PASEBA-1860 file (N, C-alpha, C; in nm, 3 decimals):
! residues 252
1> XXXXXXXX> 8.493/9.775/7.033/8.498/9.798/7.177/8.480/9.948/7.205 ~ 8.379/9.983/7.282/8.355/10.123/7.317/8.440/10.161/7.438 ~ 8.520/10.269/7.421/8.608/10.314/7.527/8.599/10.465/7.539 ~ 8.594/10.515/7.662/8.591/10.659/7.685/8.716/10.709/7.756 ~ 8.774/10.626/7.843/8.885/10.672/7.927/9.019/10.615/7.883 ~ 9.017/10.531/7.781/9.140/10.471/7.727/9.132/10.476/7.575 ~ 9.242/10.510/7.511/9.252/10.499/7.366/9.330/10.372/7.333 ~ 9.287/10.302/7.226/9.345/10.172/7.193/9.354/10.161/7.041
9> XXXXXXXX> 9.476/10.152/6.989/9.499/10.139/6.846/9.599/10.025/6.821 ~ 9.584/9.962/6.706/9.672/9.851/6.669/9.737/9.881/6.534 ~ 9.870/9.871/6.528/9.942/9.898/6.404/10.063/9.805/6.395 ~ 10.066/9.721/6.292/10.185/9.638/6.263/10.235/9.562/6.386 ~ 10.144/9.496/6.455/10.181/9.414/6.569/10.198/9.489/6.699 ~ 10.186/9.621/6.696/10.203/9.703/6.817/10.067/9.758/6.860 ~ 10.034/9.737/6.986/9.911/9.795/7.043/9.950/9.923/7.117 ~ 9.886/10.033/7.080/9.906/10.161/7.147/9.791/10.182/7.247
17> XXXXXXXX> 9.826/10.186/7.374/9.727/10.199/7.481/9.755/10.330/7.555 ~ 9.658/10.422/7.551/9.681/10.555/7.610/9.574/10.585/7.714 ~ 9.615/10.615/7.834/9.521/10.663/7.936/9.464/10.796/7.887 ~ 9.334/10.814/7.897/9.272/10.926/7.827/9.167/10.997/7.912 ~ 9.211/11.048/8.027/9.132/11.145/8.104/9.219/11.269/8.126 ~ 9.262/11.334/8.020/9.361/11.442/8.035/9.313/11.557/8.122 ~ 9.182/11.582/8.124/9.130/11.690/8.208/9.141/11.656/8.356 ~ 9.156/11.528/8.388/9.174/11.482/8.526/9.315/11.429/8.549
25> XXXXXXXX> 9.409/11.467/8.462/9.549/11.420/8.471/9.556/11.267/8.471 ~ 9.465/11.206/8.396/9.458/11.060/8.385/9.446/10.991/8.521 ~ 9.380/11.061/8.614/9.347/10.996/8.742/9.252/10.880/8.714 ~ 9.273/10.771/8.782/9.207/10.645/8.746/9.082/10.624/8.831 ~ 8.968/10.620/8.763/8.841/10.590/8.828/8.798/10.449/8.793 ~ 8.682/10.407/8.841/8.635/10.270/8.818/8.620/10.240/8.669 ~ 8.574/10.338/8.593/8.556/10.316/8.449/8.689/10.291/8.381 ~ 8.792/10.369/8.417/8.923/10.348/8.355/8.982/10.212/8.394
33> XXXXXXXX> 8.968/10.172/8.520/9.015/10.040/8.561/8.950/9.931/8.474 ~ 8.819/9.941/8.457/8.747/9.841/8.379/8.787/9.843/8.232 ~ 8.794/9.962/8.173/8.828/9.971/8.031/8.970/9.925/8.003 ~ 9.063/9.962/8.091/9.200/9.918/8.071/9.210/9.766/8.084 ~ 9.135/9.708/8.177/9.133/9.563/8.188/9.081/9.497/8.062 ~ 8.976/9.553/8.001/8.922/9.496/7.877/9.020/9.510/7.762 ~ 9.093/9.621/7.760/9.196/9.640/7.656/9.304/9.534/7.669 ~ 9.350/9.508/7.793/9.456/9.409/7.811/9.409/9.270/7.771
41> XXXXXXXX> 9.284/9.236/7.796/9.234/9.106/7.753/9.227/9.096/7.602 ~ 9.186/9.203/7.535/9.183/9.202/7.389/9.325/9.190/7.332 ~ 9.418/9.264/7.389/9.558/9.256/7.347/9.612/9.114/7.366 ~ 9.582/9.055/7.480/9.626/8.918/7.509/9.574/8.819/7.406 ~ 9.449/8.834/7.367/9.382/8.733/7.285/9.396/8.757/7.135 ~ 9.453/8.869/7.094/9.469/8.898/6.951/9.602/8.843/6.903 ~ 9.603/8.739/6.820/9.729/8.677/6.779/9.817/8.767/6.694 ~ 9.761/8.874/6.638/9.841/8.965/6.556/9.922/9.062/6.640
49> XXXXXXXX> 9.889/9.075/6.768/9.958/9.171/6.853/10.079/9.107/6.921 ~ 10.193/9.174/6.909/10.318/9.122/6.965/10.361/9.197/7.092 ~ 10.330/9.328/7.098/10.382/9.412/7.205/10.288/9.531/7.219 ~ 10.283/9.589/7.340/10.201/9.708/7.364/10.287/9.820/7.419 ~ 10.246/9.944/7.388/10.306/10.064/7.448/10.198/10.134/7.528 ~ 10.221/10.149/7.658/10.128/10.215/7.748/10.177/10.357/7.776 ~ 10.093/10.456/7.750/10.130/10.595/7.773/10.009/10.671/7.824 ~ 10.025/10.801/7.847/9.914/10.883/7.895/9.898/11.008/7.810
57> XXXXXXXX> 9.776/11.042/7.777/9.749/11.165/7.703/9.750/11.286/7.796 ~ 9.786/11.401/7.740/9.779/11.524/7.817/9.905/11.555/7.894 ~ 9.888/11.619/8.009/10.000/11.678/8.081/10.085/11.578/8.156 ~ 10.034/11.457/8.185/10.115/11.361/8.259/10.070/11.219/8.229 ~ 10.152/11.123/8.270/10.119/10.981/8.253/9.995/10.946/8.334 ~ 10.000/10.966/8.467/9.882/10.943/8.551/9.905/11.004/8.688 ~ 9.802/11.072/8.736/9.804/11.129/8.872/9.758/11.029/8.976 ~ 9.740/10.902/8.937/9.702/10.799/9.033/9.552/10.780/9.044
65> XXXXXXXX> 9.509/10.731/9.156/9.366/10.706/9.177/9.289/10.837/9.187 ~ 9.168/10.837/9.134/9.079/10.952/9.144/9.016/10.953/9.284 ~ 9.057/11.048/9.366/9.010/11.054/9.506/8.901/11.159/9.524 ~ 8.843/11.207/9.414/8.746/11.315/9.423/8.619/11.273/9.497 ~ 8.595/11.143/9.510/8.474/11.097/9.579/8.486/11.097/9.730 ~ 8.603/11.131/9.783/8.622/11.132/9.927/8.647/10.992/9.983 ~ 8.651/10.980/10.114/8.678/10.852/10.179/8.555/10.762/10.173 ~ 8.572/10.634/10.143/8.457/10.543/10.139/8.403/10.519/10.279
73> XXXXXXXX> 8.273/10.497/10.287/8.210/10.475/10.417/8.210/10.328/10.457 ~ 8.222/10.238/10.360/8.216/10.095/10.390/8.315/10.022/10.301 ~ 8.444/10.038/10.332/8.549/9.983/10.247/8.584/9.839/10.287 ~ 8.602/9.756/10.187/8.656/9.623/10.211/8.745/9.586/10.092 ~ 8.867/9.543/10.123/8.962/9.505/10.019/8.914/9.379/9.948 ~ 8.912/9.383/9.814/8.865/9.268/9.736/8.976/9.196/9.662 ~ 9.089/9.264/9.639/9.198/9.202/9.563/9.171/9.193/9.415 ~ 9.068/9.262/9.365/9.034/9.257/9.223/9.090/9.380/9.152
81> XXXXXXXX> 9.182/9.356/9.059/9.246/9.464/8.985/9.243/9.430/8.837 ~ 9.137/9.470/8.766/9.123/9.428/8.626/9.231/9.482/8.534 ~ 9.298/9.590/8.577/9.397/9.653/8.488/9.540/9.611/8.520 ~ 9.561/9.522/8.614/9.695/9.469/8.642/9.713/9.344/8.557 ~ 9.803/9.350/8.462/9.809/9.249/8.356/9.843/9.110/8.407 ~ 9.918/9.101/8.516/9.956/8.968/8.564/9.836/8.892/8.617 ~ 9.731/8.963/8.659/9.610/8.894/8.702/9.528/8.849/8.582 ~ 9.563/8.895/8.463/9.492/8.860/8.340/9.575/8.768/8.251
89> XXXXXXXX> 9.688/8.719/8.305/9.777/8.629/8.229/9.816/8.688/8.094 ~ 9.856/8.814/8.096/9.906/8.878/7.974/10.057/8.855/7.970 ~ 10.101/8.768/7.882/10.242/8.733/7.875/10.312/8.795/7.754 ~ 10.243/8.883/7.684/10.307/8.961/7.579/10.375/9.082/7.643 ~ 10.488/9.126/7.588/10.560/9.239/7.649/10.481/9.369/7.642 ~ 10.496/9.449/7.746/10.434/9.581/7.752/10.542/9.683/7.789 ~ 10.544/9.791/7.714/10.641/9.900/7.734/10.566/10.018/7.793 ~ 10.618/10.078/7.899/10.561/10.201/7.953/10.642/10.318/7.900
97> XXXXXXXX> 10.572/10.418/7.845/10.633/10.543/7.801/10.576/10.653/7.889 ~ 10.657/10.701/7.985/10.605/10.786/8.092/10.659/10.928/8.083 ~ 10.570/11.025/8.104/10.612/11.165/8.107/10.550/11.237/8.226 ~ 10.617/11.341/8.271/10.571/11.430/8.377/10.549/11.355/8.508 ~ 10.424/11.335/8.552/10.399/11.276/8.683/10.350/11.132/8.671 ~ 10.408/11.044/8.754/10.365/10.905/8.765/10.339/10.883/8.914 ~ 10.211/10.881/8.950/10.171/10.895/9.091/10.083/10.777/9.133 ~ 10.102/10.730/9.255/10.012/10.634/9.318/9.982/10.513/9.233
105> XXXXXXXX> 9.853/10.488/9.207/9.813/10.372/9.127/9.873/10.379/8.987 ~ 9.899/10.500/8.937/9.966/10.514/8.808/10.104/10.453/8.810 ~ 10.173/10.462/8.923/10.304/10.398/8.935/10.289/10.247/8.938 ~ 10.183/10.198/9.000/10.163/10.053/9.003/10.145/9.997/8.862 ~ 10.062/10.060/8.779/10.043/10.006/8.645/10.169/10.025/8.561 ~ 10.250/10.127/8.593/10.378/10.142/8.523/10.474/10.029/8.560 ~ 10.479/9.994/8.688/10.566/9.886/8.733/10.513/9.749/8.691 ~ 10.389/9.742/8.649/10.331/9.618/8.596/10.381/9.590/8.455
113> XXXXXXXX> 10.445/9.688/8.391/10.497/9.669/8.255/10.636/9.607/8.261 ~ 10.689/9.574/8.143/10.815/9.499/8.135/10.935/9.587/8.104 ~ 10.919/9.680/8.012/11.024/9.775/7.975/10.970/9.914/8.006 ~ 11.046/9.993/8.084/10.996/10.122/8.130/11.089/10.233/8.082 ~ 11.032/10.324/8.005/11.108/10.436/7.950/11.048/10.564/8.006 ~ 11.132/10.649/8.062/11.084/10.772/8.125/11.143/10.893/8.056 ~ 11.060/10.993/8.034/11.111/11.124/7.994/11.188/11.183/8.112 ~ 11.284/11.270/8.082/11.368/11.321/8.191/11.297/11.421/8.281
121> XXXXXXXX> 11.170/11.452/8.250/11.092/11.540/8.337/11.003/11.465/8.434 ~ 11.015/11.332/8.439/10.924/11.251/8.520/10.959/11.261/8.669 ~ 10.855/11.264/8.752/10.872/11.238/8.895/10.779/11.124/8.933 ~ 10.828/11.038/9.022/10.752/10.923/9.072/10.716/10.951/9.218 ~ 10.591/10.917/9.254/10.545/10.959/9.387/10.435/10.866/9.435 ~ 10.447/10.822/9.558/10.343/10.745/9.626/10.297/10.827/9.746 ~ 10.201/10.917/9.725/10.163/11.011/9.831/10.057/10.960/9.927 ~ 10.012/10.838/9.913/9.895/10.791/9.986/9.899/10.814/10.137
129> XXXXXXXX> 10.013/10.793/10.207/10.011/10.814/10.353/9.975/10.957/10.394 ~ 9.995/11.053/10.304/9.958/11.192/10.335/9.807/11.207/10.352 ~ 9.731/11.113/10.296/9.586/11.120/10.298/9.523/11.004/10.375 ~ 9.605/10.938/10.458/9.553/10.830/10.541/9.524/10.703/10.465 ~ 9.597/10.680/10.355/9.575/10.562/10.271/9.701/10.476/10.273 ~ 9.686/10.347/10.290/9.797/10.253/10.275/9.805/10.212/10.129 ~ 9.920/10.234/10.067/9.937/10.202/9.926/9.905/10.054/9.903 ~ 9.811/10.026/9.815/9.763/9.888/9.796/9.877/9.792/9.761
137> XXXXXXXX> 9.965/9.825/9.664/10.068/9.727/9.628/10.194/9.733/9.713 ~ 10.183/9.785/9.836/10.301/9.798/9.922/10.375/9.666/9.937 ~ 10.301/9.555/9.950/10.365/9.425/9.969/10.440/9.379/9.845 ~ 10.404/9.433/9.728/10.473/9.393/9.605/10.609/9.461/9.590 ~ 10.619/9.582/9.643/10.735/9.663/9.609/10.869/9.599/9.648 ~ 10.883/9.538/9.768/11.012/9.475/9.800/11.045/9.356/9.710 ~ 10.947/9.307/9.633/10.974/9.198/9.540/11.034/9.248/9.409 ~ 11.013/9.377/9.380/11.060/9.428/9.251/11.165/9.537/9.265
145> XXXXXXXX> 11.206/9.567/9.388/11.312/9.665/9.410/11.373/9.639/9.547 ~ 11.494/9.691/9.574/11.553/9.671/9.706/11.465/9.727/9.818 ~ 11.473/9.664/9.935/11.390/9.702/10.049/11.404/9.851/10.081 ~ 11.527/9.902/10.081/11.548/10.042/10.118/11.481/10.137/10.019 ~ 11.483/10.101/9.892/11.420/10.187/9.791/11.268/10.180/9.805 ~ 11.215/10.060/9.830/11.071/10.047/9.855/11.031/10.131/9.976 ~ 11.113/10.128/10.080/11.082/10.207/10.199/11.086/10.357/10.169 ~ 11.184/10.399/10.088/11.195/10.540/10.051/11.067/10.588/9.981
153> XXXXXXXX> 11.016/10.506/9.891/10.894/10.543/9.818/10.770/10.535/9.905 ~ 10.758/10.426/9.980/10.633/10.398/10.051/10.621/10.475/10.183 ~ 10.728/10.481/10.260/10.719/10.531/10.396/10.744/10.681/10.409 ~ 10.819/10.738/10.315/10.845/10.882/10.321/10.746/10.964/10.241 ~ 10.679/10.898/10.144/10.583/10.969/10.058/10.646/11.090/9.992 ~ 10.769/11.073/9.945/10.841/11.181/9.877/10.866/11.142/9.732 ~ 10.874/11.241/9.646/10.899/11.218/9.504/11.043/11.178/9.479 ~ 11.062/11.095/9.375/11.196/11.073/9.321/11.190/11.107/9.173
161> XXXXXXXX> 11.302/11.158/9.119/11.302/11.199/8.979/11.345/11.085/8.888 ~ 11.347/11.112/8.759/11.374/11.008/8.661/11.514/10.950/8.677 ~ 11.613/11.034/8.705/11.749/10.984/8.718/11.763/10.894/8.841 ~ 11.699/10.931/8.952/11.700/10.845/9.071/11.632/10.712/9.039 ~ 11.520/10.717/8.968/11.449/10.595/8.930/11.537/10.506/8.843 ~ 11.613/10.567/8.754/11.704/10.489/8.669/11.816/10.427/8.752 ~ 11.872/10.504/8.846/11.982/10.455/8.929/11.942/10.333/9.010 ~ 11.817/10.328/9.057/11.774/10.217/9.143/11.702/10.108/9.064
169> XXXXXXXX> 11.697/10.120/8.932/11.645/10.012/8.849/11.495/10.011/8.827 ~ 11.426/10.122/8.855/11.282/10.126/8.831/11.250/10.145/8.683 ~ 11.341/10.210/8.610/11.319/10.232/8.467/11.441/10.185/8.389 ~ 11.419/10.151/8.262/11.527/10.103/8.177/11.608/10.214/8.114 ~ 11.539/10.326/8.084/11.606/10.433/8.010/11.538/10.565/8.038 ~ 11.616/10.673/8.038/11.564/10.809/8.051/11.601/10.884/7.923 ~ 11.502/10.948/7.862/11.523/11.019/7.736/11.459/11.157/7.744 ~ 11.493/11.241/7.646/11.428/11.372/7.636/11.280/11.351/7.605
177> XXXXXXXX> 11.193/11.440/7.652/11.049/11.423/7.628/11.013/11.406/7.482 ~ 11.081/11.476/7.393/11.046/11.465/7.251/11.096/11.336/7.187 ~ 11.170/11.256/7.262/11.219/11.127/7.212/11.147/11.009/7.274 ~ 11.050/11.036/7.362/10.990/10.930/7.442/10.921/10.825/7.356 ~ 10.829/10.864/7.271/10.755/10.766/7.191/10.844/10.702/7.085 ~ 10.939/10.777/7.032/11.031/10.720/6.934/11.112/10.607/6.996 ~ 11.157/10.626/7.119/11.234/10.520/7.186/11.145/10.401/7.220 ~ 11.022/10.428/7.264/10.929/10.318/7.293/10.900/10.237/7.166
185> XXXXXXXX> 10.884/10.304/7.054/10.858/10.234/6.928/10.982/10.159/6.880 ~ 11.100/10.213/6.906/11.222/10.139/6.869/11.227/10.007/6.944 ~ 11.198/10.009/7.074/11.198/9.886/7.153/11.089/9.792/7.105 ~ 10.971/9.848/7.078/10.858/9.765/7.032/10.891/9.697/6.900 ~ 10.950/9.772/6.808/10.984/9.713/6.678/11.090/9.605/6.692 ~ 11.183/9.622/6.784/11.283/9.517/6.808/11.214/9.390/6.858 ~ 11.118/9.403/6.950/11.046/9.286/6.999/10.970/9.218/6.886 ~ 10.913/9.299/6.795/10.839/9.242/6.683/10.927/9.161/6.588
193> XXXXXXXX> 11.058/9.182/6.592/11.150/9.106/6.508/11.176/8.966/6.563 ~ 11.144/8.943/6.688/11.180/8.820/6.757/11.063/8.721/6.758 ~ 11.094/8.598/6.789/10.991/8.494/6.794/10.888/8.525/6.901 ~ 10.760/8.541/6.865/10.659/8.564/6.969/10.646/8.449/7.066 ~ 10.662/8.326/7.019/10.655/8.211/7.109/10.765/8.217/7.214 ~ 10.887/8.250/7.171/10.999/8.256/7.264/10.984/8.373/7.361 ~ 10.951/8.491/7.309/10.939/8.610/7.394/10.829/8.590/7.498 ~ 10.712/8.545/7.453/10.601/8.528/7.545/10.627/8.414/7.643
201> XXXXXXXX> 10.695/8.310/7.598/10.729/8.201/7.688/10.823/8.245/7.798 ~ 10.920/8.331/7.764/11.014/8.378/7.865/10.945/8.471/7.965 ~ 10.857/8.559/7.916/10.784/8.644/8.011/10.696/8.560/8.102 ~ 10.629/8.461/8.045/10.545/8.374/8.127/10.627/8.304/8.234 ~ 10.746/8.258/8.197/10.834/8.194/8.296/10.866/8.289/8.409 ~ 10.901/8.414/8.377/10.935/8.511/8.480/10.818/8.538/8.573 ~ 10.699/8.558/8.514/10.582/8.591/8.595/10.544/8.475/8.686 ~ 10.535/8.355/8.628/10.488/8.240/8.706/10.588/8.198/8.814
209> XXXXXXXX> 10.716/8.220/8.788/10.819/8.169/8.879/10.867/8.272/8.979 ~ 10.811/8.392/8.976/10.866/8.502/9.055/10.873/8.472/9.205 ~ 10.781/8.393/9.258/10.778/8.370/9.403/10.793/8.221/9.438 ~ 10.844/8.141/9.346/10.850/7.997/9.368/10.990/7.951/9.406 ~ 10.998/7.831/9.465/11.128/7.774/9.495/11.185/7.705/9.370 ~ 11.307/7.652/9.383/11.377/7.600/9.265/11.300/7.487/9.198 ~ 11.248/7.393/9.275/11.181/7.278/9.214/11.057/7.321/9.136 ~ 10.981/7.415/9.192/10.863/7.464/9.120/10.903/7.542/8.996
217> XXXXXXXX> 11.010/7.620/9.006/11.060/7.693/8.889/11.101/7.595/8.779 ~ 11.167/7.487/8.818/11.211/7.388/8.720/11.092/7.323/8.650 ~ 10.985/7.300/8.722/10.866/7.241/8.660/10.804/7.336/8.557 ~ 10.798/7.463/8.591/10.745/7.562/8.497/10.836/7.573/8.376 ~ 10.968/7.573/8.399/11.063/7.580/8.288/11.047/7.462/8.195 ~ 11.030/7.343/8.251/11.009/7.223/8.171/10.887/7.239/8.081 ~ 10.778/7.282/8.140/10.652/7.297/8.067/10.662/7.400/7.954 ~ 10.717/7.517/7.986/10.722/7.623/7.886/10.830/7.596/7.781
225> XXXXXXXX> 10.946/7.548/7.825/11.053/7.519/7.729/11.009/7.413/7.628 ~ 10.940/7.310/7.675/10.893/7.205/7.584/10.796/7.264/7.482 ~ 10.707/7.350/7.528/10.611/7.414/7.436/10.682/7.500/7.332 ~ 10.778/7.580/7.375/10.846/7.670/7.282/10.937/7.593/7.187 ~ 11.012/7.497/7.239/11.111/7.428/7.157/11.048/7.331/7.056 ~ 10.921/7.298/7.073/10.852/7.214/6.974/10.755/7.297/6.888 ~ 10.765/7.429/6.896/10.673/7.517/6.824/10.715/7.535/6.678 ~ 10.622/7.588/6.599/10.652/7.622/6.460/10.755/7.735/6.453
233> XXXXXXXX> 10.753/7.825/6.550/10.854/7.931/6.554/10.994/7.872/6.562 ~ 11.013/7.771/6.647/11.146/7.711/6.661/11.189/7.644/6.532 ~ 11.097/7.574/6.465/11.131/7.509/6.338/11.169/7.613/6.232 ~ 11.091/7.722/6.226/11.119/7.827/6.128/11.251/7.897/6.160 ~ 11.279/7.919/6.288/11.405/7.980/6.327/11.524/7.898/6.286 ~ 11.515/7.767/6.303/11.625/7.678/6.264/11.645/7.679/6.112 ~ 11.534/7.674/6.037/11.544/7.675/5.890/11.603/7.805/5.840 ~ 11.559/7.917/5.896/11.609/8.048/5.853/11.758/8.061/5.883
241> XXXXXXXX> 11.801/8.007/5.997/11.943/8.013/6.032/12.026/7.935/5.931 ~ 11.982/7.814/5.898/12.056/7.730/5.804/12.054/7.787/5.663 ~ 11.942/7.849/5.627/11.927/7.903/5.491/11.975/8.047/5.481 ~ 12.022/8.103/5.592/12.077/8.240/5.597/11.979/8.341/5.537 ~ 11.855/8.339/5.587/11.752/8.429/5.538/11.676/8.491/5.654 ~ 11.592/8.588/5.621/11.509/8.653/5.722/11.405/8.554/5.775 ~ 11.381/8.562/5.905/11.283/8.472/5.967/11.142/8.526/5.946 ~ 11.050/8.437/5.915/10.907/8.471/5.906/10.834/8.395/6.015
249> XXXX> 10.814/8.456/6.129/10.763/8.386/6.246/10.617/8.345/6.229 ~ 10.584/8.218/6.243/10.443/8.176/6.241/10.367/8.223/6.364 ~ 10.438/8.242/6.474/10.373/8.284/6.597/10.294/8.174/6.665 ~ 10.335/8.049/6.643/10.266/7.938/6.708/10.362/7.822/6.726
END
């Protein structure tokens, strides 16, 4: 796979995905959106991959959308976001390792991940209203954080720091910058120890059921639980428990 704006490496079940326009502060242009989408599809379809770590090369995680082209003359919303993993049915866990600035669309792809680790120098910012832009995922934010916090980010267009983000539940952990990747890898390695069928089934349940009523949630739970509980992973887990040995997950 040829990539210019994203780096993609695979090691021992972990996919390392790095935004790679450091000269532009990893501002996201059409090429990066497309390449990141292709990376997520490859990660999804590779049975050897258990978990991904998303980070940014250079001075910051991402400065958001690349606005250097100015205002579009004929804009129409399409709803197509190749780099948002939930639109690609990526049910493997993704960890965000964020440093310095997480801005605009960069914050959206960070919130699209499952486990979020921030260096203590991070600031989060949705500046779009300053430039006459309505933040595209505005409607999503009240679904993943309290209304007042969503309003603070969206309507005031002011930065919040890593500790504030931790207090309101936007990130799982705040660490020193030199510990950022080590902590992300610790979490990734822990996920690799667990049944991929179970982990991916639980993430799929959360994603699919996020906006459904109880009866629909129960139907999804029935479908996924039946698949996981009759899997080779479940059989191996039971045998390993009884035999008091390390589990060797088949991943199917």
